[in-house]
C-alpha positions in Angstrom: -67.6 -1.9 14.3 -65.1 1.3 12.8 -67.0 2.3 10.2 -65.7 2.4 6.1 -65.8 6.3 6.8 -63.5 6.1 9.5 -61.4 3.2 8.4 -60.6 5.1 5.1 -62.1 2.2 2.8 -65.1 -0.3 2.3 -64.4 -3.9 3.0 -65.9 -5.2 -0.4 -66.2 -9.7 -0.3 -66.1 -10.8 -3.4 -66.9 -14.3 -3.5 -69.5 -15.3 -1.5 -71.9 -18.0 -2.1 -75.6 -18.7 -1.9 -77.9 -20.6 -3.3 -81.9 -20.9 -3.8 -83.7 -24.0 -1.8 -85.2 -25.3 -4.8 -81.9 -25.7 -5.7 -80.4 -27.4 -2.3 -83.8 -29.5 -2.4 -82.4 -31.0 -6.0 -79.5 -31.9 -4.5 -80.5 -34.3 -2.3 -83.1 -35.5 -4.6 -80.1 -36.5 -6.8 -78.6 -38.0 -4.1 -81.0 -40.2 -2.5 -82.1 -41.6 -5.7 -78.9 -42.3 -6.6 -78.9 -40.9 -9.8 -76.3 -38.8 -10.7 -73.2 -40.7 -10.4 -70.4 -37.9 -10.3 -68.1 -38.6 -7.2 -67.3 -35.5 -6.3 -70.9 -34.1 -6.4 -71.7 -37.7 -3.8 -68.9 -36.6 -1.9 -69.2 -32.6 -1.5 -73.0 -33.0 -1.1 -73.1 -36.5 0.5 -72.3 -34.1 3.4 -73.3 -30.6 3.0 -76.6 -31.7 1.9 -77.0 -35.1 4.1 -74.8 -35.3 6.9 -76.9 -34.0 10.9 -73.4 -32.2 11.6 -73.5 -28.5 12.8 -70.7 -27.3 10.3 -73.4 -28.6 7.6 -76.5 -28.0 9.0 -75.1 -24.1 9.9 -73.5 -23.9 5.7 -77.0 -25.2 4.5 -79.2 -22.4 6.1 -76.4 -19.7 5.6 -76.5 -20.8 2.0 -80.6 -20.0 1.6 -80.4 -16.6 3.9 -80.0 -13.3 1.6 -81.2 -10.7 4.3 -81.1 -10.9 8.2 -78.6 -13.9 9.2 -76.2 -13.4 6.3 -76.3 -9.4 6.9 -75.4 -10.1 10.5 -72.9 -12.0 9.7 -71.3 -9.5 7.5 -71.4 -6.7 10.2 -70.4 -9.2 12.5 -66.9 -9.9 10.7 -66.6 -6.2 9.2 -67.9 -6.8 5.5 -69.6 -4.2 4.1 -70.3 -5.9 0.8 -70.8 -9.2 -0.6 -70.9 -10.1 -4.5 -73.0 -13.5 -4.1 -72.6 -15.9 -6.4 -74.5 -19.2 -7.2 -72.5 -22.2 -5.0 -71.0 -25.0 -6.8 -71.8 -27.1 -9.0 -74.7 -24.7 -9.4 -77.2 -25.5 -12.4 -74.4 -27.1 -14.5 -75.1 -31.4 -13.1 -78.7 -31.1 -14.2 -79.7 -31.5 -18.0 -79.3 -28.1 -20.7 -83.2 -27.5 -20.3 -83.6 -27.9 -16.5 -80.5 -25.9 -15.3 -81.2 -22.9 -17.6 -85.0 -22.7 -16.2 -82.9 -23.2 -12.7 -80.3 -20.0 -13.9 -82.6 -17.4 -15.2 -84.7 -17.8 -11.5 -81.9 -18.2 -9.4 -80.6 -14.4 -10.9 -84.4 -13.4 -10.5 -84.1 -14.4 -6.6 -80.5 -12.7 -6.5 -81.5 -9.5 -8.1 -84.6 -9.1 -5.9 -82.7 -9.5 -2.7 -80.0 -7.0 -4.1 -83.0 -4.3 -4.4 -84.1 -5.4 -0.7 -80.3 -4.9 0.3 -78.6 -1.9 -2.3 -75.9 -1.2 -0.2 -75.0 -4.5 1.1 -75.2 -6.8 -1.6 -74.6 -7.1 -5.4 -74.0 -10.5 -7.6 -73.5 -12.5 -10.2 -75.0 -14.2 -12.7 -75.5 -18.0 -12.8 -75.7 -19.7 -16.5 -75.7 -23.1 -18.1 -72.8 -23.0 -19.6 -73.7 -26.9 -21.6 -76.6 -24.5 -23.3 -74.0 -21.7 -24.5 -76.5 -19.8 -27.1 -79.2 -19.6 -23.7 -76.2 -18.9 -21.5 -75.4 -15.9 -23.3 -78.1 -14.5 -23.5 -78.9 -14.4 -20.1 -75.8 -13.2 -19.0 -77.5 -10.0 -21.3 -80.5 -10.2 -19.3 -78.9 -10.8 -16.2 -76.7 -7.3 -16.9 -78.5 -5.2 -18.6 -81.9 -6.3 -16.9 -80.9 -7.3 -13.6 -78.4 -5.7 -13.2 -75.7 -8.0 -11.9 -72.3 -7.7 -12.8 -70.6 -11.0 -14.3 -71.1 -13.8 -14.1 -70.2 -17.1 -12.6 -69.6 -20.8 -13.9 -68.3 -23.3 -11.5 -65.9 -24.8 -13.6 -66.3 -27.8 -15.3 -70.0 -28.7 -16.5 -70.4 -32.7 -16.0 -65.9 -33.3 -17.5 -66.6 -30.6 -20.2 -64.7 -27.6 -20.3 -65.3 -24.2 -21.8 -62.2 -24.4 -24.0 -64.3 -25.9 -26.4 -65.2 -23.7 -29.3 -69.1 -24.5 -28.4 -68.8 -22.8 -25.7 -67.5 -19.4 -27.2 -70.8 -17.3 -27.4 -70.3 -17.0 -23.5 -67.0 -15.7 -24.0 -69.0 -13.3 -27.0 -70.9 -11.9 -24.4 -68.8 -11.6 -21.3 -66.4 -9.4 -23.5 -69.1 -7.5 -25.3 -70.9 -6.3 -22.2 -67.4 -6.0 -20.8 -68.6 -8.1 -17.7 -65.7 -10.3 -15.8 -66.5 -14.2 -15.8 -65.6 -16.2 -12.3 -64.1 -19.1 -12.5 -65.5 -21.1 -9.1 -64.2 -24.2 -8.5 -65.8 -27.4 -9.3 -64.4 -31.2 -7.6 -62.4 -32.5 -10.0 -64.5 -34.2 -12.6 -64.9 -37.8 -12.8 -62.4 -38.6 -15.2 -59.9 -37.2 -12.4 -62.0 -37.5 -9.2 -61.1 -41.7 -8.3 -57.9 -40.6 -6.5 -58.6 -37.5 -5.0 -61.5 -39.4 -2.6 -60.3 -41.7 -0.7 -58.5 -39.3 1.6 -61.3 -36.3 1.2 -58.8 -34.5 -0.9 -61.2 -34.2 -3.9 -62.9 -30.4 -2.3 -61.1 -27.1 -0.9 -58.5 -28.8 1.1 -56.7 -29.6 -2.7 -59.0 -30.9 -5.3 -60.7 -27.6 -6.1 -57.7 -26.0 -6.9 -56.6 -28.6 -9.3 -59.3 -28.7 -11.3 -59.9 -25.4 -11.5 -56.0 -24.4 -11.9 -56.3 -26.9 -14.9 -59.4 -25.4 -16.2 -57.8 -21.8 -16.5 -54.7 -23.1 -17.9 -56.7 -24.9 -20.6 -58.5 -21.6 -21.7 -55.3 -20.2 -22.0 -53.4 -23.0 -24.0 -56.5 -23.4 -26.3 -55.8 -19.4 -27.4 -59.1 -18.6 -25.9 -57.2 -15.1 -24.6 -56.3 -14.4 -28.3 -59.5 -15.1 -29.8 -60.9 -12.4 -26.9 -58.5 -10.1 -25.6 -60.4 -8.6 -23.6 -62.6 -11.3 -21.2 -61.5 -11.1 -18.2 -61.4 -14.0 -15.8 -61.3 -13.9 -12.3 -60.0 -16.9 -10.1 -60.1 -17.3 -6.3 -57.7 -18.4 -3.4 -54.8 -16.5 -4.7 -55.2 -18.2 -7.9 -56.0 -21.7 -7.7 -52.0 -22.2 -7.2 -50.9 -20.9 -10.6 -49.1 -17.7 -9.8 -46.5 -19.7 -8.0 -46.4 -21.6 -11.5 -46.0 -18.6 -13.5 -41.8 -19.5 -14.7 -42.2 -23.1 -15.2 -45.6 -22.7 -17.0 -44.0 -20.2 -19.6 -40.6 -22.6 -20.1 -42.8 -25.7 -20.4 -45.0 -24.3 -23.0 -42.0 -23.2 -24.6 -40.9 -26.3 -25.3 -44.0 -28.0 -25.8 -44.9 -25.8 -28.7 -41.4 -25.9 -30.1 -41.2 -29.0 -30.3 -44.7 -29.1 -31.9 -45.4 -31.9 -29.2 -49.1 -31.7 -29.2 -51.9 -30.4 -31.6 -53.6 -28.9 -28.5 -50.5 -26.5 -27.8 -50.4 -24.5 -30.6 -48.4 -20.6 -30.7 -49.9 -18.2 -28.9 -49.4 -14.6 -28.9 -48.4 -14.2 -25.6 -46.2 -16.2 -23.2 -49.2 -18.0 -20.4 -48.0 -15.2 -17.9 -49.0 -12.6 -19.5 -52.7 -13.7 -19.8 -52.6 -14.7 -16.0 -51.5 -11.0 -15.7 -53.0 -8.8 -18.2 -56.5 -10.7 -18.3 -57.3 -12.0 -14.9 -58.0 -10.9 -11.4 -57.8 -12.8 -8.3 -59.4 -12.9 -4.7 -58.2 -14.2 -1.7 -61.3 -16.3 -0.4 -60.3 -18.7 2.0 -56.8 -17.4 1.9 -56.1 -15.0 4.5 -52.6 -15.8 4.9 -49.6 -13.1 4.4 -47.5 -14.9 2.4 -49.8 -16.0 -0.3 -51.4 -12.6 0.1 -47.9 -10.8 -0.7 -47.2 -13.0 -3.2 -49.5 -12.9 -5.7 -49.7 -8.8 -5.3 -46.2 -9.3 -6.1 -45.6 -11.3 -9.1 -49.4 -10.7 -10.2 -50.2 -6.6 -9.6 -51.7 -5.1 -6.8 -53.9 -4.0 -8.8 -55.0 -7.7 -9.6 -56.0 -9.0 -6.1 -59.3 -8.3 -4.3 -60.3 -9.4 -0.8 -62.7 -12.3 0.0 -63.9 -14.6 2.6 -65.6 -17.6 1.2 -68.8 -17.6 2.9 -70.2 -19.2 4.1 -67.9 -21.9 3.6 -65.0 -20.3 5.7 -66.7 -18.0 7.7 -64.0 -16.9 10.6 -64.7 -13.1 11.6 -61.0 -12.9 12.8 -60.1 -13.8 9.3 -61.1 -9.7 8.4 -59.3 -8.8 10.7 -56.2 -10.1 10.2 -56.2 -8.9 6.6 -56.6 -5.0 7.9 -53.5 -5.9 9.5 -51.7 -6.3 6.6 -48.4 -5.2 6.1 -49.9 -2.0 3.1 -49.8 1.6 2.4 -52.7 3.3 2.9 -53.3 3.2 -0.4 -52.5 -0.4 -1.2 -54.9 -0.9 1.2 -57.7 0.6 -0.2 -57.2 -1.0 -3.8 -57.2 -4.5 -2.1 -60.5 -3.9 0.3 -62.2 -1.5 -2.2 -61.0 -0.2 -5.5 -60.2 -3.3 -7.4 -63.6 -4.7 -7.4 -65.2 -1.6 -7.9 -63.6 -1.3 -10.7 -63.5 -4.6 -12.2 -67.4 -5.7 -11.4 -68.1 -1.7 -11.7 -69.9 -1.4 -8.5 
């Protein structure tokens, strides 16, 4: 493998999942007991938590590894460093007190792994959004005491979204500490999941993007970025489809506001697309596809898009070489693989 010095840049993968054994075991218990009725959770973890297929067993094992196997997989793919975050739905399907405790414990485990492998791993702090004051304190602890580089929220929390003002302590903490919030997908909420489930469209094939793109737009239209102008949001999968919709989002939002169509859509200080260009960063997780990558760089900016693999859900080592062959100048390629991530996450 060509080393980073010879290559001229490090390859930093910015959306790489992990999970503590305890949390995965709790998922399986919920499924066995039949006590959690979110159809998206049942679909996703009914497969990855209980299926005996090779894909499910491999992923279940890889998620838990924070040592030799993960590093060997990184080496095989040519990844120099990974930014690790708690897989979806994280702690967000548990009651607030349990979720708060599990988030803190998982952050401690992640910080221990980073101390063991400081040149290979960095991480994002997990929180329990449905305990927002405790979540804000955990963000501060995660960043200031554990050295974590941002926050992971696995989109909706039991059908609730972060545009509700009760969640604003989370944004206040992120803005005060100048760390990004990675809005990672979750399966569609129970209110919207049913049409996706029969055709297995609820997860990465489509439902993830629909649900997380909706969440990001809710934040914008609610005025979250007017209230918190220095808040930094990260979206994976080349922006969950939103960069493709910039023109139409602006056009339709302007008409909604001008005609006073809804009390939930009030005037903003900027166009929606401005927030998507100025407050949001993007990763390529699961989308090693030249047309999508170059489109996002064109309409959003080359300083906003970062490489990610989406390990272990989409572990295809050859994808790294595909991204290496993108028709980018050496300077832009270094930004894409290394410098944008270094600036955003303060690596």
